[in-house]
LUMVEXVO-189667 format. One record per residue (C-alpha): residue in three letters; chain; z, x, y. Coordinates in nm, 2 decimals, decimal comma, always signed. Each point is the difference from the previous one (the first is absolute). Layout:
BEGIN
 type mol     zz     xx     yy
  ALA   A      Z      X      Y
...
! end
This chain:
BEGIN
 type mol     zz     xx     yy
  MET   A  +6,07 -17,79  -8,99
  ILE   A  -0,03  +0,21  -0,32
  LYS   A  +0,26  +0,27  -0,01
  PRO   A  -0,14  +0,33  -0,15
  LYS   A  +0,18  +0,13  -0,31
  LYS   A  +0,12  +0,36  +0,03
  SER   A  +0,03  +0,01  -0,38
  LEU   A  -0,37  -0,06  -0,04
  GLY   A  -0,10  +0,25  +0,28
  GLN   A  -0,15  -0,28  +0,21
  ASN   A  -0,13  +0,09  +0,34
  PHE   A  -0,26  -0,25  +0,12
  LEU   A  -0,30  +0,14  +0,20
  VAL   A  -0,04  -0,22  +0,31
  ASP   A  -0,22  +0,19  +0,23
  GLU   A  -0,33  -0,19  +0,02
  ASN   A  -0,21  +0,30  +0,11
  ILE   A  +0,11  +0,20  -0,31
  LEU   A  -0,05  -0,30  -0,22
  LYS   A  -0,36  -0,04  +0,12
  LYS   A  -0,06  +0,37  -0,04
  ILE   A  +0,11  -0,01  -0,36
  VAL   A  -0,23  -0,29  -0,11
  ASN   A  -0,29  +0,18  +0,17
  ILE   A  +0,03  +0,32  -0,19
  THR   A  -0,25  -0,13  -0,26
  GLU   A  -0,22  -0,30  -0,04
  ILE   A  +0,18  -0,28  -0,18
  LYS   A  -0,23  -0,30  +0,05
  ASP   A  -0,08  -0,16  -0,34
  ARG   A  +0,22  +0,26  -0,18
  SER   A  +0,30  -0,06  -0,22
  ILE   A  +0,32  +0,12  +0,16
  LEU   A  +0,35  +0,08  -0,13
  GLU   A  +0,28  +0,02  +0,25
  VAL   A  +0,33  +0,15  -0,11
  GLY   A  +0,31  -0,12  +0,18
  PRO   A  -0,15  -0,25  +0,25
  GLY   A  +0,34  -0,09  +0,13
  THR   A  -0,04  -0,27  +0,27
  GLY   A  -0,38  +0,02  -0,02
  ASN   A  -0,08  +0,18  +0,32
  LEU   A  -0,26  +0,23  -0,16
  THR   A  -0,11  -0,28  -0,23
  SER   A  -0,11  -0,21  +0,29
  PHE   A  -0,23  +0,27  +0,13
  ILE   A  -0,14  +0,06  -0,35
  LEU   A  -0,09  -0,37  -0,04
  LYS   A  -0,17  +0,00  +0,34
  ASN   A  -0,25  +0,25  -0,14
  LYS   A  -0,11  -0,25  -0,27
  PRO   A  +0,08  +0,18  -0,33
  LYS   A  -0,12  -0,15  -0,32
  LYS   A  +0,34  -0,02  -0,16
  VAL   A  +0,35  +0,12  +0,10
  PHE   A  +0,29  +0,08  -0,24
  VAL   A  +0,34  +0,08  +0,14
  VAL   A  +0,29  +0,14  -0,19
  GLU   A  +0,34  -0,08  +0,16
  LYS   A  +0,33  +0,07  -0,18
  ASP   A  +0,23  -0,19  +0,25
  LYS   A  +0,02  -0,37  -0,10
  ASN   A  +0,12  -0,09  +0,35
  LEU   A  -0,33  +0,11  +0,14
  ILE   A  -0,22  -0,18  -0,26
  GLN   A  +0,06  -0,34  +0,14
  GLY   A  -0,09  +0,10  +0,35
  LEU   A  -0,32  +0,16  -0,12
  ARG   A  -0,09  -0,32  -0,19
  GLU   A  +0,07  -0,22  +0,30
  LYS   A  -0,19  +0,23  +0,24
  PHE   A  -0,31  +0,07  -0,21
  LYS   A  -0,02  -0,31  -0,23
  ASP   A  -0,26  +0,07  -0,27
  PHE   A  -0,17  +0,30  +0,16
  LEU   A  +0,21  +0,25  -0,20
  ASN   A  +0,07  +0,07  -0,36
  ILE   A  +0,38  +0,08  +0,02
  ILE   A  +0,17  +0,20  -0,26
  ASN   A  +0,38  +0,00  +0,02
  GLU   A  +0,06  +0,32  -0,19
  ASP   A  +0,11  +0,37  +0,04
  ILE   A  -0,31  +0,21  +0,05
  LEU   A  +0,14  +0,26  -0,22
  CYS   A  +0,01  -0,24  -0,30
  ILE   A  -0,35  -0,15  +0,01
  ASN   A  -0,34  +0,12  -0,11
  GLU   A  -0,24  -0,02  +0,30
  LYS   A  -0,30  +0,03  -0,23
  ASN   A  +0,06  -0,36  -0,11
  PHE   A  -0,06  -0,15  +0,35
  SER   A  -0,37  +0,02  +0,02
  LYS   A  -0,31  +0,12  -0,18
  GLU   A  -0,12  +0,12  +0,34
  LYS   A  +0,14  +0,32  +0,16
  LEU   A  +0,27  -0,08  +0,25
  ILE   A  +0,06  +0,12  +0,36
  VAL   A  +0,37  +0,06  +0,01
  PHE   A  +0,22  -0,04  +0,31
  GLY   A  +0,37  +0,09  +0,00
  ASN   A  +0,28  +0,04  +0,24
  LEU   A  +0,19  +0,15  -0,29
  PRO   A  +0,38  -0,01  -0,01
  TYR   A  +0,11  +0,34  +0,10
  ASN   A  +0,25  +0,04  -0,28
  ILE   A  -0,26  -0,04  -0,28
  SER   A  -0,33  +0,10  +0,18
  THR   A  -0,05  +0,32  -0,19
  GLU   A  +0,09  -0,17  -0,33
  ILE   A  -0,27  -0,26  +0,06
  LEU   A  -0,26  +0,26  +0,08
  CYS   A  +0,08  +0,22  -0,30
  LYS   A  -0,01  -0,31  -0,23
  TRP   A  -0,35  -0,09  +0,12
  ILE   A  -0,13  +0,36  -0,03
  LEU   A  +0,15  +0,07  -0,34
  ASN   A  -0,14  -0,33  -0,14
  LEU   A  -0,36  +0,05  +0,12
  ASP   A  -0,27  +0,00  -0,26
  ASN   A  -0,23  +0,30  -0,01
  ASP   A  -0,31  -0,22  -0,01
  ARG   A  +0,09  -0,28  +0,23
  PHE   A  +0,22  -0,05  +0,31
  TRP   A  +0,15  -0,35  +0,05
  PHE   A  -0,01  +0,04  +0,37
  GLU   A  -0,27  +0,08  +0,25
  SER   A  +0,24  +0,14  +0,26
  LEU   A  +0,37  +0,01  +0,09
  ILE   A  +0,13  -0,05  +0,36
  LEU   A  +0,37  +0,08  -0,02
  MET   A  +0,29  +0,06  +0,24
  PHE   A  +0,26  +0,27  -0,07
  GLN   A  +0,28  +0,17  +0,19
  LYS   A  -0,18  +0,27  +0,20
  GLU   A  +0,19  +0,28  -0,19
  VAL   A  -0,12  -0,15  -0,33
  ALA   A  -0,35  -0,02  +0,13
  ASP   A  +0,02  +0,36  +0,10
  ARG   A  +0,09  +0,10  -0,35
  ILE   A  -0,28  -0,21  -0,15
  ILE   A  -0,28  +0,16  +0,21
  ALA   A  +0,15  +0,35  +0,00
  ASP   A  -0,21  +0,30  -0,10
  ALA   A  +0,10  +0,31  -0,20
  ASN   A  +0,20  +0,27  +0,18
  THR   A  +0,18  -0,25  +0,22
  SER   A  +0,36  -0,11  -0,01
  ASN   A  -0,09  -0,37  -0,08
  TYR   A  -0,22  +0,09  -0,29
  GLY   A  +0,13  -0,10  -0,34
  ARG   A  -0,01  -0,24  -0,29
  LEU   A  -0,10  -0,30  +0,21
  SER   A  -0,29  +0,18  +0,17
  ILE   A  -0,13  +0,13  -0,33
  LEU   A  +0,02  -0,34  -0,17
  ALA   A  -0,14  -0,20  +0,29
  LYS   A  -0,30  +0,23  +0,06
  TRP   A  -0,09  +0,02  -0,37
  LYS   A  -0,22  -0,31  +0,00
  LEU   A  +0,01  -0,11  +0,36
  ASN   A  -0,14  +0,10  +0,34
  ILE   A  +0,27  -0,07  +0,26
  THR   A  -0,03  -0,04  +0,38
  ARG   A  +0,28  -0,06  +0,25
  ILE   A  -0,11  -0,29  +0,22
  CYS   A  +0,29  +0,01  +0,25
  ASN   A  +0,37  +0,03  +0,05
  ILE   A  +0,20  -0,30  +0,09
  LYS   A  +0,31  +0,00  +0,23
  PRO   A  +0,32  -0,19  -0,10
  SER   A  -0,05  -0,24  +0,29
  CYS   A  -0,29  -0,16  -0,19
  PHE   A  +0,24  -0,14  -0,26
  PHE   A  +0,28  -0,25  -0,04
  PRO   A  +0,26  +0,12  -0,06
  LYS   A  -0,08  +0,34  +0,15
  PRO   A  +0,03  +0,27  -0,26
  LYS   A  +0,15  +0,33  +0,10
  ILE   A  -0,32  +0,20  -0,08
  GLU   A  -0,37  +0,00  +0,07
  SER   A  -0,25  -0,14  -0,26
  SER   A  -0,35  +0,10  -0,09
  ILE   A  -0,30  -0,20  -0,13
  LEU   A  -0,20  +0,19  -0,27
  PHE   A  -0,34  -0,10  -0,14
  PHE   A  -0,07  +0,09  -0,36
  LYS   A  -0,35  +0,00  -0,16
  PRO   A  -0,07  +0,09  -0,36
  LYS   A  -0,18  +0,33  -0,06
  GLU   A  -0,33  -0,02  -0,18
  ASP   A  +0,07  +0,32  -0,18
  PHE   A  +0,35  +0,12  -0,09
  PHE   A  +0,17  +0,24  -0,25
  LYS   A  +0,02  -0,16  -0,34
  ILE   A  +0,35  +0,00  -0,15
  ASP   A  +0,08  -0,17  -0,34
  ASN   A  +0,34  -0,14  +0,10
  PRO   A  +0,10  -0,03  +0,37
  LYS   A  +0,37  +0,02  -0,10
  ASN   A  -0,07  +0,37  -0,09
  LEU   A  -0,09  +0,06  +0,37
  GLU   A  +0,33  -0,15  +0,09
  LEU   A  +0,18  +0,22  -0,25
  VAL   A  -0,16  +0,32  +0,10
  THR   A  +0,04  -0,05  +0,37
  ARG   A  +0,36  -0,11  -0,05
  SER   A  +0,07  +0,32  -0,19
  PHE   A  -0,15  +0,22  +0,27
  PHE   A  +0,15  -0,18  +0,30
  ASN   A  +0,35  -0,05  -0,13
  HIS   A  +0,08  +0,33  +0,16
  ARG   A  -0,27  +0,02  +0,27
  ARG   A  +0,14  +0,31  +0,17
  LYS   A  +0,01  +0,21  -0,31
  MET   A  -0,28  +0,19  -0,17
  ILE   A  -0,22  -0,19  -0,25
  LYS   A  +0,07  +0,25  -0,28
  LYS   A  +0,29  -0,20  -0,15
  PRO   A  -0,17  -0,34  -0,02
  PHE   A  -0,32  +0,16  -0,12
  ASN   A  +0,18  +0,18  -0,29
  GLN   A  +0,18  -0,32  -0,08
  LEU   A  -0,31  -0,21  -0,03
  PHE   A  -0,23  +0,26  -0,15
  ASN   A  +0,24  +0,23  -0,19
  GLY   A  -0,11  +0,29  +0,22
  ASN   A  -0,36  -0,03  -0,12
  ASN   A  -0,18  +0,30  +0,17
  ASN   A  -0,34  -0,14  -0,09
  ILE   A  +0,05  -0,31  +0,21
  GLN   A  +0,14  +0,21  +0,28
  LYS   A  -0,31  +0,23  +0,00
  LYS   A  -0,24  -0,29  -0,04
  LEU   A  +0,13  -0,18  +0,31
  LYS   A  +0,07  +0,33  +0,18
  LEU   A  +0,36  -0,10  +0,07
  ASN   A  +0,23  +0,22  +0,20
  LEU   A  +0,34  -0,09  -0,14
  ASN   A  +0,17  +0,13  +0,30
  LEU   A  -0,14  -0,28  +0,21
  ARG   A  +0,20  -0,32  +0,09
  PRO   A  -0,11  -0,35  -0,11
  GLN   A  -0,14  -0,09  +0,35
  ASN   A  -0,24  +0,30  -0,02
  LEU   A  -0,20  -0,14  -0,29
  ASP   A  -0,30  -0,22  +0,10
  PHE   A  -0,08  -0,34  -0,14
  ASN   A  -0,26  +0,12  -0,26
  THR   A  +0,25  +0,26  -0,13
  TYR   A  +0,24  -0,28  -0,09
  TYR   A  -0,27  -0,21  -0,15
  ASN   A  -0,11  +0,29  -0,21
  LEU   A  +0,36  +0,07  -0,10
  VAL   A  +0,03  -0,35  -0,13
  LYS   A  -0,33  +0,04  -0,20
  GLU   A  +0,14  +0,32  -0,16
  TYR   A  +0,33  -0,18  -0,07
  GLU   A  -0,19  -0,28  -0,18
  LYS   A  -0,21  +0,25  -0,20
  LEU   A  +0,32  +0,16  -0,13
  ARG   A  +0,13  -0,33  -0,12
  SER   A  -0,32  -0,15  -0,14
! end
């Protein structure tokens, strides 16, 4: 029996009802699939039963690779790499449907990497079906003026529509994690706010949320040198706190930041 590695954040989903629910979130027959962290292949088996066109799996743990090869023979394209170190755009000319029981310790890093590397004119994926710690999922889907709202919410909802499919109890995994998990479904937006460099969105939101309980006056002045014209244009109340500004205000702040440096 494969022993999960704590260092890689491995918790294998074993509940068949949840596995079936995940593969039925969207139509995958004759589609190209990418699964991140297939582990022992529990979800992979259900994906293959739905007759996809092609399945790529990315698994970092070499000990699990041999088991996947023996279990699935030539039905998989197996990549033994770190998902953070590869370019997913090279897998297929077709858009991919992505499944991922993401390692909890790097789940937000993976999501941010994918969002920040998206092209403005083409998405490499059709949809993302990803599992996170529930508290991380709460932050991803949070709205303005809530305690969970922050950099992750603003970044994730920039180009993606997000739906929580369900929460998953620890008993559905081996080994049992100490916390609940959530499945989120991401679909690209047809229309989104155009930003020249996504890293500027990261920079602006980091500046504002570094001190989320303090007023936005200080980070605004640091980024814009106290530019009153920008303040008036965006109708900013500098006595507000970072969580009080809505999504579009942050996207507009990034646009003004880019104009100043163009």
